[in-house]
C-alpha positions, 0 to 999 in steps of 0.5 A: 500500500502506497500512501501519499502525504501532502502539506502546504498549510504553512511556510514549508512545502512537504511531500512524502510517500509511505509504504505499509505505515512507514515513510519511505521518502519525503522532502520538506523545504520553505516554499512560501508563495511557491507551493502551487508550482512546486508540489506536483513536480516534487511528488513526481520526483519522489515517485520516480526516484522510488519507481512508483507509478501513480496507479500504485497509490492506495490513499492520500493523507493531507493537512487541511488547515488551519494555516495559510489560506492559499497554502491549505487549498493547494495541497487539498486541491491536489489531493482531491484531483488525485483521489478522484483520478485514482479512485483512492480515499483521502485521510484529512488531518488538522495541520496543528495535529500534524505538528504534534511531537510524538507522544509528548504533550504538545502545544502546536502553533501557527502564525495567523498574522495580525497578532493572532495564532492558530493553536491546538493542544495534544497529548498522545492521541488525545486532543486537549484543546481543539484547533482555534485562533487566539490573540498572541497575548492569550497564547503566551498566557496559555503557554505560561500556565502549561509549561510542562508542554512542548511547543511545536512550530515556527514561533519566533514571532512570539519570541519563543523557541519551538520544535520544528515538527515532522508533520509528514511522520506525524500524519502517517502515524495518525492515519490508522486512527483517522477516518477516510473522507466519505466525500472527497470532493466535498472535503473543505479546508479548516479556516478559523476565524475570531 
């Protein structure tokens, strides 16, 4: 079983392939505002390098937000087209949940701009705080109250240091507990507003 993993919800473009629950190849790099032109060529490179045909793909795991408005739509649109063309299921994953640090209690953060952050809090497979948007001031207070949690994400904008997440690895780990989308064409991104 070949799984394609796609994430363009943040500054990084991440593409990977997995076989039988393990990632066999992936790439991730900062591609801010170049994700739409880079994702398909990068996927093609990985498939070719590993001698995998598109018809070998059995499912797709995609980060559906929150995150960059355009970025979220890029990966999701590519996943939908591939799922339709190949008749394979899509497993949607919250971008914040994909930033979880293994089984460690994690506060995942994405810069939502305008002095706000997207935040999700996770402990093992459990969601402690559903994905939401907070002011940066509220986020800093939350972090101060929960100092036992690891911080994941590019959080320099908050004056903090965080772990750089391995979103593709976490997406692959989450796949067995996520239900595939029943209507791939109807799958919508997660957009959070105040």
